Biopython code that builds the backbone (N, CA, C, O; Angstrom):
import numpy as np
from Bio.PDB.StructureBuilder import StructureBuilder

atoms = [
    (1, "MET", "N", (-142.985, 79.856, 7.405)),
    (1, "MET", "CA", (-143.417, 79.931, 6.403)),
    (1, "MET", "C", (-142.242, 80.596, 4.800)),
    (1, "MET", "O", (-142.238, 80.379, 3.588)),
    (2, "ALA", "N", (-141.645, 81.209, 5.497)),
    (2, "ALA", "CA", (-140.117, 81.681, 4.461)),
    (2, "ALA", "C", (-139.371, 80.374, 4.351)),
    (2, "ALA", "O", (-138.718, 80.032, 3.365)),
    (3, "ASP", "N", (-139.559, 79.546, 5.665)),
    (3, "ASP", "CA", (-138.399, 78.825, 5.525)),
    (3, "ASP", "C", (-138.784, 77.618, 5.047)),
    (3, "ASP", "O", (-138.049, 76.660, 5.287)),
    (4, "SER", "N", (-139.944, 77.426, 4.317)),
    (4, "SER", "CA", (-140.399, 76.568, 3.743)),
    (4, "SER", "C", (-140.665, 76.746, 2.349)),
    (4, "SER", "O", (-140.334, 76.166, 1.316)),
    (5, "SER", "N", (-140.968, 77.171, 2.479)),
    (5, "SER", "CA", (-140.526, 78.243, 0.220)),
    (5, "SER", "C", (-139.052, 78.047, -0.072)),
    (5, "SER", "O", (-138.840, 77.745, -1.247)),
    (6, "GLN", "N", (-137.618, 78.175, 0.963)),
    (6, "GLN", "CA", (-136.484, 79.171, 0.373)),
    (6, "GLN", "C", (-136.028, 76.963, 0.380)),
    (6, "GLN", "O", (-135.068, 76.403, -0.148)),
    (7, "GLN", "N", (-137.666, 76.087, 1.526)),
    (7, "GLN", "CA", (-136.620, 74.627, 1.381)),
    (7, "GLN", "C", (-137.510, 74.154, 0.070)),
    (7, "GLN", "O", (-136.821, 73.317, -0.511)),
    (8, "MET", "N", (-138.495, 74.305, -0.486)),
    (8, "MET", "CA", (-139.235, 73.482, -1.798)),
    (8, "MET", "C", (-138.338, 74.060, -2.486)),
    (8, "MET", "O", (-138.092, 73.285, -3.410)),
    (9, "SER", "N", (-137.298, 75.551, -2.637)),
    (9, "SER", "CA", (-136.693, 76.257, -4.263)),
    (9, "SER", "C", (-135.741, 75.442, -4.087)),
    (9, "SER", "O", (-135.445, 75.027, -5.207)),
    (10, "PHE", "N", (-134.603, 74.623, -2.744)),
    (10, "PHE", "CA", (-133.619, 74.546, -2.394)),
    (10, "PHE", "C", (-133.560, 72.778, -3.400)),
    (10, "PHE", "O", (-132.701, 72.067, -3.922)),
    (11, "GLN", "N", (-135.435, 72.769, -3.140)),
    (11, "GLN", "CA", (-135.333, 70.959, -3.554)),
    (11, "GLN", "C", (-135.748, 70.738, -5.140)),
    (11, "GLN", "O", (-135.751, 69.819, -5.959)),
    (12, "ALA", "N", (-136.053, 71.965, -5.083)),
    (12, "ALA", "CA", (-135.970, 71.730, -6.667)),
    (12, "ALA", "C", (-135.382, 72.041, -7.880)),
    (12, "ALA", "O", (-135.464, 71.474, -8.969)),
    (13, "GLY", "N", (-134.526, 73.434, -7.387)),
    (13, "GLY", "CA", (-132.800, 72.984, -7.801)),
    (13, "GLY", "C", (-132.249, 72.350, -7.420)),
    (13, "GLY", "O", (-131.370, 71.911, -8.162)),
    (14, "GLU", "N", (-132.309, 71.886, -6.200)),
    (14, "GLU", "CA", (-131.840, 70.347, -6.106)),
    (14, "GLU", "C", (-132.274, 69.287, -7.477)),
    (14, "GLU", "O", (-131.269, 68.911, -8.080)),
    (15, "ALA", "N", (-133.795, 68.679, -8.135)),
    (15, "ALA", "CA", (-134.267, 68.529, -8.657)),
    (15, "ALA", "C", (-133.509, 68.423, -9.464)),
    (15, "ALA", "O", (-132.939, 67.434, -9.925)),
    (16, "LYS", "N", (-133.434, 69.983, -9.796)),
    (16, "LYS", "CA", (-133.391, 70.623, -11.681)),
    (16, "LYS", "C", (-131.302, 69.876, -11.750)),
    (16, "LYS", "O", (-131.066, 68.962, -12.541)),
    (17, "GLY", "N", (-130.453, 70.293, -11.097)),
    (17, "GLY", "CA", (-129.196, 69.403, -11.744)),
    (17, "GLY", "C", (-128.915, 68.222, -11.011)),
    (17, "GLY", "O", (-127.690, 68.170, -10.907)),
    (18, "GLN", "N", (-129.512, 67.110, -10.371)),
    (18, "GLN", "CA", (-130.090, 65.815, -10.496)),
    (18, "GLN", "C", (-130.619, 65.350, -12.815)),
    (18, "GLN", "O", (-130.078, 64.570, -13.599)),
    (19, "ALA", "N", (-131.749, 66.260, -12.990)),
    (19, "ALA", "CA", (-131.916, 66.328, -13.776)),
    (19, "ALA", "C", (-131.070, 65.922, -14.977)),
    (19, "ALA", "O", (-130.998, 65.022, -15.814)),
    (20, "LYS", "N", (-130.166, 67.626, -14.446)),
    (20, "LYS", "CA", (-128.608, 68.110, -15.844)),
    (20, "LYS", "C", (-128.230, 66.633, -16.170)),
    (20, "LYS", "O", (-128.295, 65.973, -17.207)),
    (21, "GLU", "N", (-127.781, 66.334, -14.808)),
    (21, "GLU", "CA", (-126.555, 65.595, -15.028)),
    (21, "GLU", "C", (-126.913, 64.232, -15.905)),
    (21, "GLU", "O", (-126.268, 63.704, -16.812)),
    (22, "LYS", "N", (-128.819, 63.668, -14.997)),
    (22, "LYS", "CA", (-128.461, 62.899, -16.269)),
    (22, "LYS", "C", (-128.196, 62.781, -17.354)),
    (22, "LYS", "O", (-127.474, 61.924, -17.863)),
    (23, "THR", "N", (-128.839, 63.767, -17.919)),
    (23, "THR", "CA", (-128.915, 63.906, -19.034)),
    (23, "THR", "C", (-128.160, 64.105, -19.538)),
    (23, "THR", "O", (-127.926, 63.715, -20.682)),
    (24, "SER", "N", (-127.279, 65.020, -18.631)),
    (24, "SER", "CA", (-125.880, 64.620, -19.338)),
    (24, "SER", "C", (-124.869, 63.408, -19.123)),
    (24, "SER", "O", (-123.687, 63.453, -19.464)),
    (25, "ASN", "N", (-125.315, 62.617, -18.681)),
    (25, "ASN", "CA", (-124.481, 61.467, -18.680)),
    (25, "ASN", "C", (-125.189, 60.284, -19.592)),
    (25, "ASN", "O", (-124.425, 59.384, -19.944)),
    (26, "LEU", "N", (-126.784, 60.177, -20.077)),
    (26, "LEU", "CA", (-127.157, 60.106, -20.921)),
    (26, "LEU", "C", (-126.280, 60.346, -22.166)),
    (26, "LEU", "O", (-125.614, 59.393, -22.570)),
    (27, "ILE", "N", (-126.224, 61.366, -22.727)),
    (27, "ILE", "CA", (-125.948, 62.656, -24.089)),
    (27, "ILE", "C", (-124.152, 61.681, -24.308)),
    (27, "ILE", "O", (-123.520, 61.243, -25.269)),
    (28, "GLU", "N", (-123.965, 61.732, -22.908)),
    (28, "GLU", "CA", (-122.277, 60.853, -23.412)),
    (28, "GLU", "C", (-121.944, 59.211, -23.960)),
    (28, "GLU", "O", (-121.070, 58.601, -24.575)),
    (29, "LYS", "N", (-123.683, 58.882, -23.080)),
    (29, "LYS", "CA", (-123.422, 57.215, -23.703)),
    (29, "LYS", "C", (-124.221, 57.338, -24.534)),
    (29, "LYS", "O", (-124.076, 56.331, -25.227)),
    (30, "ALA", "N", (-124.843, 57.804, -24.863)),
    (30, "ALA", "CA", (-125.488, 58.109, -26.557)),
    (30, "ALA", "C", (-124.177, 57.892, -27.511)),
    (30, "ALA", "O", (-123.988, 56.952, -28.282)),
    (31, "SER", "N", (-123.051, 59.359, -27.175)),
    (31, "SER", "CA", (-122.578, 59.253, -28.638)),
    (31, "SER", "C", (-121.327, 58.660, -28.210)),
    (31, "SER", "O", (-120.593, 58.412, -29.168)),
    (32, "ASN", "N", (-120.775, 58.306, -26.903)),
    (32, "ASN", "CA", (-120.282, 56.453, -26.957)),
    (32, "ASN", "C", (-120.548, 55.662, -28.029)),
    (32, "ASN", "O", (-119.781, 55.307, -28.924)),
    (33, "ALA", "N", (-121.980, 55.353, -27.825)),
    (33, "ALA", "CA", (-122.502, 54.491, -28.860)),
    (33, "ALA", "C", (-122.024, 54.678, -29.666)),
    (33, "ALA", "O", (-120.968, 54.067, -29.829)),
    (34, "ALA", "N", (-122.590, 55.895, -30.982)),
    (34, "ALA", "CA", (-122.601, 56.035, -31.957)),
    (34, "ALA", "C", (-121.008, 56.172, -32.544)),
    (34, "ALA", "O", (-120.647, 55.933, -33.696)),
    (35, "GLN", "N", (-119.890, 56.775, -31.033)),
    (35, "GLN", "CA", (-118.557, 56.637, -31.688)),
    (35, "GLN", "C", (-117.799, 54.979, -32.227)),
    (35, "GLN", "O", (-117.006, 54.518, -33.047)),
    (36, "SER", "N", (-118.763, 54.540, -31.027)),
    (36, "SER", "CA", (-118.633, 52.857, -31.118)),
    (36, "SER", "C", (-118.880, 52.344, -32.444)),
    (36, "SER", "O", (-118.087, 51.710, -33.140)),
    (37, "ALA", "N", (-120.696, 52.865, -32.870)),
    (37, "ALA", "CA", (-120.526, 51.982, -34.266)),
    (37, "ALA", "C", (-120.431, 52.556, -35.573)),
    (37, "ALA", "O", (-121.071, 52.044, -36.492)),
    (38, "LYS", "N", (-119.583, 53.733, -35.799)),
    (38, "LYS", "CA", (-119.199, 54.377, -36.115)),
    (38, "LYS", "C", (-117.833, 54.153, -36.857)),
    (38, "LYS", "O", (-117.500, 54.486, -37.995)),
    (39, "GLU", "N", (-116.957, 53.310, -35.610)),
    (39, "GLU", "CA", (-116.205, 52.502, -35.622)),
    (39, "GLU", "C", (-116.175, 51.591, -36.153)),
    (39, "GLU", "O", (-115.378, 51.172, -36.993)),
    (40, "THR", "N", (-117.116, 51.141, -35.688)),
    (40, "THR", "CA", (-117.666, 49.112, -36.439)),
    (40, "THR", "C", (-117.806, 49.341, -37.736)),
    (40, "THR", "O", (-117.376, 48.425, -38.437)),
    (41, "VAL", "N", (-118.462, 50.652, -38.550)),
    (41, "VAL", "CA", (-118.393, 49.988, -39.879)),
    (41, "VAL", "C", (-117.451, 50.344, -40.185)),
    (41, "VAL", "O", (-116.876, 49.664, -41.035)),
    (42, "GLN", "N", (-116.779, 51.568, -39.688)),
    (42, "GLN", "CA", (-115.475, 51.665, -40.782)),
    (42, "GLN", "C", (-114.500, 50.596, -40.263)),
    (42, "GLN", "O", (-113.312, 50.913, -40.193)),
    (43, "GLU", "N", (-114.866, 49.404, -39.905)),
    (43, "GLU", "CA", (-114.266, 48.359, -39.965)),
    (43, "GLU", "C", (-114.306, 46.960, -41.232)),
    (43, "GLU", "O", (-113.672, 46.218, -41.982)),
    (44, "ALA", "N", (-115.374, 47.308, -40.791)),
    (44, "ALA", "CA", (-116.214, 46.456, -41.978)),
    (44, "ALA", "C", (-116.285, 46.918, -43.350)),
    (44, "ALA", "O", (-116.586, 46.178, -44.287)),
    (45, "GLY", "N", (-116.022, 48.074, -43.453)),
    (45, "GLY", "CA", (-115.591, 48.735, -44.464)),
    (45, "GLY", "C", (-114.289, 48.234, -45.277)),
    (45, "GLY", "O", (-114.240, 47.712, -46.390)),
    (46, "GLN", "N", (-113.092, 48.602, -44.245)),
    (46, "GLN", "CA", (-112.218, 48.349, -44.558)),
    (46, "GLN", "C", (-111.813, 46.654, -44.973)),
    (46, "GLN", "O", (-110.939, 46.266, -45.748)),
    (47, "GLN", "N", (-112.652, 45.956, -44.269)),
    (47, "GLN", "CA", (-112.324, 44.535, -44.727)),
    (47, "GLN", "C", (-113.159, 43.506, -45.758)),
    (47, "GLN", "O", (-113.114, 42.300, -46.000)),
    (48, "ILE", "N", (-114.287, 45.144, -46.432)),
    (48, "ILE", "CA", (-114.840, 44.684, -47.886)),
    (48, "ILE", "C", (-114.058, 45.013, -47.972)),
    (48, "ILE", "O", (-113.398, 44.517, -47.059)),
    (49, "VAL", "N", (-113.065, 46.076, -48.900)),
    (49, "VAL", "CA", (-112.473, 46.898, -49.280)),
    (49, "VAL", "C", (-111.433, 45.864, -49.720)),
    (49, "VAL", "O", (-111.107, 45.423, -50.822)),
    (50, "ALA", "N", (-110.944, 45.585, -48.202)),
    (50, "ALA", "CA", (-109.445, 43.992, -47.929)),
    (50, "ALA", "C", (-109.980, 42.664, -49.094)),
    (50, "ALA", "O", (-109.388, 42.158, -50.047)),
    (51, "LYS", "N", (-111.156, 42.445, -48.590)),
    (51, "LYS", "CA", (-111.475, 40.841, -49.250)),
    (51, "LYS", "C", (-112.159, 41.746, -50.738)),
    (51, "LYS", "O", (-112.662, 40.773, -51.300)),
    (52, "ALA", "N", (-112.407, 42.705, -51.484)),
    (52, "ALA", "CA", (-112.773, 43.138, -52.778)),
    (52, "ALA", "C", (-110.876, 43.185, -53.909)),
    (52, "ALA", "O", (-110.742, 43.082, -55.129)),
    (53, "GLN", "N", (-110.190, 43.304, -53.229)),
    (53, "GLN", "CA", (-108.441, 43.899, -53.430)),
    (53, "GLN", "C", (-108.869, 42.425, -53.565)),
    (53, "GLN", "O", (-109.290, 42.080, -54.669)),
    (54, "GLY", "N", (-108.804, 41.383, -52.429)),
    (54, "GLY", "CA", (-108.469, 39.982, -53.014)),
    (54, "GLY", "C", (-109.041, 39.380, -53.821)),
    (54, "GLY", "O", (-108.640, 38.348, -54.359)),
    (55, "ALA", "N", (-109.860, 39.831, -53.979)),
    (55, "ALA", "CA", (-111.064, 39.024, -54.267)),
    (55, "ALA", "C", (-110.499, 39.317, -56.415)),
    (55, "ALA", "O", (-110.476, 38.474, -57.311)),
    (56, "ALA", "N", (-110.217, 40.552, -56.459)),
    (56, "ALA", "CA", (-109.680, 41.202, -57.697)),
    (56, "ALA", "C", (-108.352, 40.385, -57.984)),
    (56, "ALA", "O", (-108.233, 39.678, -58.984)),
    (57, "GLU", "N", (-107.457, 40.527, -57.115)),
    (57, "GLU", "CA", (-105.983, 39.728, -57.459)),
    (57, "GLU", "C", (-105.831, 38.799, -57.580)),
    (57, "GLU", "O", (-104.840, 38.475, -58.236)),
    (58, "ALA", "N", (-106.820, 37.628, -56.961)),
    (58, "ALA", "CA", (-107.333, 36.313, -57.080)),
    (58, "ALA", "C", (-107.829, 36.222, -59.003)),
    (58, "ALA", "O", (-107.699, 35.120, -59.537)),
    (59, "VAL", "N", (-108.291, 37.263, -59.759)),
    (59, "VAL", "CA", (-109.003, 36.907, -60.886)),
    (59, "VAL", "C", (-108.363, 37.813, -61.630)),
    (59, "VAL", "O", (-108.727, 37.602, -62.787)),
    (60, "LYS", "N", (-107.689, 38.613, -61.608)),
    (60, "LYS", "CA", (-106.234, 38.912, -62.235)),
    (60, "LYS", "C", (-105.066, 37.865, -62.704)),
    (60, "LYS", "O", (-104.490, 37.709, -63.780)),
    (61, "ASP", "N", (-104.953, 37.143, -61.296)),
    (61, "ASP", "CA", (-103.705, 36.230, -61.724)),
    (61, "ASP", "C", (-104.584, 34.719, -62.763)),
    (61, "ASP", "O", (-104.148, 33.842, -63.509)),
    (62, "ALA", "N", (-105.525, 34.982, -62.416)),
    (62, "ALA", "CA", (-106.823, 33.330, -62.547)),
    (62, "ALA", "C", (-106.701, 33.541, -64.148)),
    (62, "ALA", "O", (-106.592, 32.543, -64.860)),
    (63, "THR", "N", (-106.713, 34.478, -64.558)),
    (63, "THR", "CA", (-106.746, 35.064, -65.567)),
    (63, "THR", "C", (-105.477, 35.671, -66.700)),
    (63, "THR", "O", (-105.271, 35.975, -67.875)),
    (64, "GLY", "N", (-105.067, 35.608, -65.814)),
    (64, "GLY", "CA", (-102.660, 35.702, -66.467)),
    (64, "GLY", "C", (-103.360, 37.859, -66.741)),
    (64, "GLY", "O", (-103.442, 38.517, -67.777)),
    (65, "LEU", "N", (-103.569, 38.099, -65.817)),
    (65, "LEU", "CA", (-103.267, 39.390, -66.235)),
    (65, "LEU", "C", (-103.163, 40.217, -65.501)),
    (65, "LEU", "O", (-103.544, 41.384, -65.591)),
    (66, "ASN", "N", (-102.216, 39.289, -64.058)),
    (66, "ASN", "CA", (-100.700, 39.773, -63.417)),
    (66, "ASN", "C", (-99.177, 40.203, -63.344)),
    (66, "ASN", "O", (-98.168, 40.622, -62.778)),
    (67, "LYS", "N", (-100.011, 39.661, -64.570)),
    (67, "LYS", "CA", (-97.833, 39.227, -65.174)),
    (67, "LYS", "C", (-97.789, 40.391, -65.647)),
    (67, "LYS", "O", (-96.756, 40.804, -66.176)),
]
sb = StructureBuilder()
sb.init_structure("model")
sb.init_model(0)
sb.init_chain("A")
sb.init_seg("    ")
for serial, (resi, resn, name, xyz) in enumerate(atoms, 1):
    if name == "N":
        sb.init_residue(resn, " ", resi, " ")
    sb.init_atom(name, np.array(xyz, "f"), 0.0, 1.0, " ", f" {name:<3s}", serial, name[0])
structure = sb.get_structure()
């Protein structure tokens, strides 16, 4: 009987360890996805700023304010 109990305890511990590993992997994937999204948003923001600066320069050139 103790042998069966020990086996069940071992299996429960093994299942718990696997669940922790899966959770850790999911958290890592979510973190990587969040980091990637952050970088994408930052790049988009930089492109928008560059385009706005270019547009401002074009307006200055067109109105003669850049001389």
